[in-house]
PyMOL CGO cylinders between C-alpha atoms (Angstrom):
from pymol import cmd
from pymol.cgo import CYLINDER

trace = [
    CYLINDER, -0.01, 0.00, -0.01, 2.85, 2.41, 0.85, 0.3, 1, 1, 1, 1, 1, 1,
    CYLINDER, 2.85, 2.41, 0.85, 4.49, 1.74, -2.52, 0.3, 1, 1, 1, 1, 1, 1,
    CYLINDER, 4.49, 1.74, -2.52, 1.23, 2.52, -4.36, 0.3, 1, 1, 1, 1, 1, 1,
    CYLINDER, 1.23, 2.52, -4.36, 0.78, 5.79, -2.45, 0.3, 1, 1, 1, 1, 1, 1,
    CYLINDER, 0.78, 5.79, -2.45, 4.39, 6.79, -3.04, 0.3, 1, 1, 1, 1, 1, 1,
    CYLINDER, 4.39, 6.79, -3.04, 4.08, 6.03, -6.77, 0.3, 1, 1, 1, 1, 1, 1,
    CYLINDER, 4.08, 6.03, -6.77, 0.83, 7.99, -6.98, 0.3, 1, 1, 1, 1, 1, 1,
    CYLINDER, 0.83, 7.99, -6.98, 2.36, 10.94, -5.12, 0.3, 1, 1, 1, 1, 1, 1,
    CYLINDER, 2.36, 10.94, -5.12, 5.40, 10.86, -7.42, 0.3, 1, 1, 1, 1, 1, 1,
    CYLINDER, 5.40, 10.86, -7.42, 3.20, 10.84, -10.54, 0.3, 1, 1, 1, 1, 1, 1,
    CYLINDER, 3.20, 10.84, -10.54, 1.19, 13.82, -9.27, 0.3, 1, 1, 1, 1, 1, 1,
    CYLINDER, 1.19, 13.82, -9.27, 4.40, 15.66, -8.36, 0.3, 1, 1, 1, 1, 1, 1,
    CYLINDER, 4.40, 15.66, -8.36, 5.94, 15.04, -11.79, 0.3, 1, 1, 1, 1, 1, 1,
    CYLINDER, 5.94, 15.04, -11.79, 2.78, 15.88, -13.71, 0.3, 1, 1, 1, 1, 1, 1,
    CYLINDER, 2.78, 15.88, -13.71, 2.34, 19.15, -11.84, 0.3, 1, 1, 1, 1, 1, 1,
    CYLINDER, 2.34, 19.15, -11.84, 5.93, 20.21, -12.50, 0.3, 1, 1, 1, 1, 1, 1,
    CYLINDER, 5.93, 20.21, -12.50, 6.35, 19.01, -16.06, 0.3, 1, 1, 1, 1, 1, 1,
    CYLINDER, 6.35, 19.01, -16.06, 3.17, 18.59, -18.03, 0.3, 1, 1, 1, 1, 1, 1,
    CYLINDER, 3.17, 18.59, -18.03, 1.66, 21.89, -19.07, 0.3, 1, 1, 1, 1, 1, 1,
    CYLINDER, 1.66, 21.89, -19.07, 2.13, 23.55, -15.68, 0.3, 1, 1, 1, 1, 1, 1,
    CYLINDER, 2.13, 23.55, -15.68, 4.43, 26.55, -15.26, 0.3, 1, 1, 1, 1, 1, 1,
    CYLINDER, 4.43, 26.55, -15.26, 7.52, 25.77, -13.24, 0.3, 1, 1, 1, 1, 1, 1,
    CYLINDER, 7.52, 25.77, -13.24, 7.39, 26.63, -9.55, 0.3, 1, 1, 1, 1, 1, 1,
    CYLINDER, 7.39, 26.63, -9.55, 10.36, 28.30, -7.87, 0.3, 1, 1, 1, 1, 1, 1,
    CYLINDER, 10.36, 28.30, -7.87, 10.99, 30.74, -5.10, 0.3, 1, 1, 1, 1, 1, 1,
    CYLINDER, 10.99, 30.74, -5.10, 13.33, 33.00, -7.07, 0.3, 1, 1, 1, 1, 1, 1,
    CYLINDER, 13.33, 33.00, -7.07, 14.88, 36.20, -5.87, 0.3, 1, 1, 1, 1, 1, 1,
    CYLINDER, 14.88, 36.20, -5.87, 14.69, 39.63, -7.45, 0.3, 1, 1, 1, 1, 1, 1,
    CYLINDER, 14.69, 39.63, -7.45, 16.15, 39.74, -10.94, 0.3, 1, 1, 1, 1, 1, 1,
    CYLINDER, 16.15, 39.74, -10.94, 15.44, 36.04, -11.57, 0.3, 1, 1, 1, 1, 1, 1,
    CYLINDER, 15.44, 36.04, -11.57, 12.73, 33.93, -13.15, 0.3, 1, 1, 1, 1, 1, 1,
    CYLINDER, 12.73, 33.93, -13.15, 11.82, 30.25, -12.93, 0.3, 1, 1, 1, 1, 1, 1,
    CYLINDER, 11.82, 30.25, -12.93, 12.25, 27.80, -15.81, 0.3, 1, 1, 1, 1, 1, 1,
    CYLINDER, 12.25, 27.80, -15.81, 12.30, 24.08, -16.36, 0.3, 1, 1, 1, 1, 1, 1,
    CYLINDER, 12.30, 24.08, -16.36, 15.74, 22.58, -17.01, 0.3, 1, 1, 1, 1, 1, 1,
    CYLINDER, 15.74, 22.58, -17.01, 16.24, 19.11, -18.43, 0.3, 1, 1, 1, 1, 1, 1,
    CYLINDER, 16.24, 19.11, -18.43, 18.13, 16.71, -16.16, 0.3, 1, 1, 1, 1, 1, 1,
    CYLINDER, 18.13, 16.71, -16.16, 20.07, 13.79, -17.64, 0.3, 1, 1, 1, 1, 1, 1,
    CYLINDER, 20.07, 13.79, -17.64, 20.12, 10.54, -15.70, 0.3, 1, 1, 1, 1, 1, 1,
    CYLINDER, 20.12, 10.54, -15.70, 22.15, 7.37, -16.05, 0.3, 1, 1, 1, 1, 1, 1,
    CYLINDER, 22.15, 7.37, -16.05, 19.38, 4.83, -15.49, 0.3, 1, 1, 1, 1, 1, 1,
    CYLINDER, 19.38, 4.83, -15.49, 16.03, 6.22, -16.63, 0.3, 1, 1, 1, 1, 1, 1,
    CYLINDER, 16.03, 6.22, -16.63, 14.71, 9.41, -18.14, 0.3, 1, 1, 1, 1, 1, 1,
    CYLINDER, 14.71, 9.41, -18.14, 14.38, 12.11, -15.54, 0.3, 1, 1, 1, 1, 1, 1,
    CYLINDER, 14.38, 12.11, -15.54, 11.77, 14.85, -15.51, 0.3, 1, 1, 1, 1, 1, 1,
    CYLINDER, 11.77, 14.85, -15.51, 12.93, 18.43, -15.86, 0.3, 1, 1, 1, 1, 1, 1,
    CYLINDER, 12.93, 18.43, -15.86, 13.42, 20.38, -12.65, 0.3, 1, 1, 1, 1, 1, 1,
    CYLINDER, 13.42, 20.38, -12.65, 12.49, 23.98, -11.90, 0.3, 1, 1, 1, 1, 1, 1,
    CYLINDER, 12.49, 23.98, -11.90, 15.52, 26.28, -11.45, 0.3, 1, 1, 1, 1, 1, 1,
    CYLINDER, 15.52, 26.28, -11.45, 15.99, 30.01, -10.92, 0.3, 1, 1, 1, 1, 1, 1,
    CYLINDER, 15.99, 30.01, -10.92, 17.75, 31.81, -13.77, 0.3, 1, 1, 1, 1, 1, 1,
    CYLINDER, 17.75, 31.81, -13.77, 19.01, 35.42, -13.86, 0.3, 1, 1, 1, 1, 1, 1,
    CYLINDER, 19.01, 35.42, -13.86, 16.97, 37.82, -15.96, 0.3, 1, 1, 1, 1, 1, 1,
    CYLINDER, 16.97, 37.82, -15.96, 18.76, 38.72, -19.19, 0.3, 1, 1, 1, 1, 1, 1,
    CYLINDER, 18.76, 38.72, -19.19, 20.67, 41.99, -19.43, 0.3, 1, 1, 1, 1, 1, 1,
    CYLINDER, 20.67, 41.99, -19.43, 22.28, 43.97, -22.21, 0.3, 1, 1, 1, 1, 1, 1,
    CYLINDER, 22.28, 43.97, -22.21, 25.74, 43.31, -20.75, 0.3, 1, 1, 1, 1, 1, 1,
    CYLINDER, 25.74, 43.31, -20.75, 27.85, 41.77, -23.45, 0.3, 1, 1, 1, 1, 1, 1,
    CYLINDER, 27.85, 41.77, -23.45, 25.36, 42.46, -26.26, 0.3, 1, 1, 1, 1, 1, 1,
    CYLINDER, 25.36, 42.46, -26.26, 27.03, 44.14, -29.21, 0.3, 1, 1, 1, 1, 1, 1,
    CYLINDER, 27.03, 44.14, -29.21, 24.38, 45.73, -31.39, 0.3, 1, 1, 1, 1, 1, 1,
    CYLINDER, 24.38, 45.73, -31.39, 26.63, 47.43, -33.91, 0.3, 1, 1, 1, 1, 1, 1,
    CYLINDER, 26.63, 47.43, -33.91, 26.66, 50.96, -35.26, 0.3, 1, 1, 1, 1, 1, 1,
    CYLINDER, 26.66, 50.96, -35.26, 23.44, 52.93, -35.17, 0.3, 1, 1, 1, 1, 1, 1,
    CYLINDER, 23.44, 52.93, -35.17, 21.77, 50.55, -32.73, 0.3, 1, 1, 1, 1, 1, 1,
    CYLINDER, 21.77, 50.55, -32.73, 21.39, 50.17, -28.96, 0.3, 1, 1, 1, 1, 1, 1,
    CYLINDER, 21.39, 50.17, -28.96, 20.33, 47.36, -26.64, 0.3, 1, 1, 1, 1, 1, 1,
    CYLINDER, 20.33, 47.36, -26.64, 17.07, 47.50, -24.71, 0.3, 1, 1, 1, 1, 1, 1,
    CYLINDER, 17.07, 47.50, -24.71, 15.39, 44.83, -22.57, 0.3, 1, 1, 1, 1, 1, 1,
    CYLINDER, 15.39, 44.83, -22.57, 11.93, 44.22, -24.05, 0.3, 1, 1, 1, 1, 1, 1,
    CYLINDER, 11.93, 44.22, -24.05, 9.04, 41.93, -23.14, 0.3, 1, 1, 1, 1, 1, 1,
    CYLINDER, 9.04, 41.93, -23.14, 8.33, 39.61, -26.10, 0.3, 1, 1, 1, 1, 1, 1,
    CYLINDER, 8.33, 39.61, -26.10, 4.91, 38.29, -26.97, 0.3, 1, 1, 1, 1, 1, 1,
    CYLINDER, 4.91, 38.29, -26.97, 4.86, 34.76, -25.57, 0.3, 1, 1, 1, 1, 1, 1,
    CYLINDER, 4.86, 34.76, -25.57, 2.53, 31.80, -25.76, 0.3, 1, 1, 1, 1, 1, 1,
    CYLINDER, 2.53, 31.80, -25.76, 4.17, 29.73, -23.01, 0.3, 1, 1, 1, 1, 1, 1,
    CYLINDER, 4.17, 29.73, -23.01, 5.72, 30.37, -19.63, 0.3, 1, 1, 1, 1, 1, 1,
    CYLINDER, 5.72, 30.37, -19.63, 8.22, 31.40, -18.48, 0.3, 1, 1, 1, 1, 1, 1,
    CYLINDER, 8.22, 31.40, -18.48, 8.38, 34.47, -20.65, 0.3, 1, 1, 1, 1, 1, 1,
    CYLINDER, 8.38, 34.47, -20.65, 11.23, 36.66, -19.41, 0.3, 1, 1, 1, 1, 1, 1,
    CYLINDER, 11.23, 36.66, -19.41, 12.17, 39.96, -21.03, 0.3, 1, 1, 1, 1, 1, 1,
    CYLINDER, 12.17, 39.96, -21.03, 14.92, 39.68, -23.64, 0.3, 1, 1, 1, 1, 1, 1,
    CYLINDER, 14.92, 39.68, -23.64, 17.66, 41.99, -24.91, 0.3, 1, 1, 1, 1, 1, 1,
    CYLINDER, 17.66, 41.99, -24.91, 16.89, 43.43, -28.32, 0.3, 1, 1, 1, 1, 1, 1,
    CYLINDER, 16.89, 43.43, -28.32, 18.92, 45.67, -30.61, 0.3, 1, 1, 1, 1, 1, 1,
    CYLINDER, 18.92, 45.67, -30.61, 16.96, 48.71, -31.71, 0.3, 1, 1, 1, 1, 1, 1,
    CYLINDER, 16.96, 48.71, -31.71, 17.78, 51.57, -34.06, 0.3, 1, 1, 1, 1, 1, 1,
    CYLINDER, 17.78, 51.57, -34.06, 19.07, 54.72, -32.41, 0.3, 1, 1, 1, 1, 1, 1,
    CYLINDER, 19.07, 54.72, -32.41, 16.53, 57.53, -32.62, 0.3, 1, 1, 1, 1, 1, 1,
    CYLINDER, 16.53, 57.53, -32.62, 17.36, 60.06, -35.28, 0.3, 1, 1, 1, 1, 1, 1,
    CYLINDER, 17.36, 60.06, -35.28, 17.18, 63.77, -34.69, 0.3, 1, 1, 1, 1, 1, 1,
    CYLINDER, 17.18, 63.77, -34.69, 15.71, 65.64, -37.58, 0.3, 1, 1, 1, 1, 1, 1,
    CYLINDER, 15.71, 65.64, -37.58, 15.50, 69.38, -37.65, 0.3, 1, 1, 1, 1, 1, 1,
    CYLINDER, 15.50, 69.38, -37.65, 12.01, 70.26, -38.73, 0.3, 1, 1, 1, 1, 1, 1,
    CYLINDER, 12.01, 70.26, -38.73, 11.57, 73.54, -40.52, 0.3, 1, 1, 1, 1, 1, 1,
    CYLINDER, 11.57, 73.54, -40.52, 8.39, 75.46, -40.08, 0.3, 1, 1, 1, 1, 1, 1,
    CYLINDER, 8.39, 75.46, -40.08, 7.17, 77.07, -43.27, 0.3, 1, 1, 1, 1, 1, 1,
    CYLINDER, 7.17, 77.07, -43.27, 4.51, 79.69, -42.99, 0.3, 1, 1, 1, 1, 1, 1,
    CYLINDER, 4.51, 79.69, -42.99, 2.75, 81.20, -45.91, 0.3, 1, 1, 1, 1, 1, 1,
    CYLINDER, 2.75, 81.20, -45.91, 1.25, 84.67, -45.84, 0.3, 1, 1, 1, 1, 1, 1,
]
cmd.load_cgo(trace, "trace")
């Protein structure tokens, strides 16, 4: 009976963490939770929830005329952290006002 209950509890635990459910973590500020695949020697292991640092623009080289900005992408699954994106630098144009009399 104990083995059946343990197996049932393990199945519920795995299904809650891996099948269609968002990962559950207690992450600190500047982090988000994501599932990470674990590789085992004997059987296939379910992914585990881990805390990952939010992306930054540090180390992103956008090239001339562009700058890096953290943006929130449109997502269809979770987690959906903001991502660095290279954007065009704003241009300054001098507008001339023409008045007719």
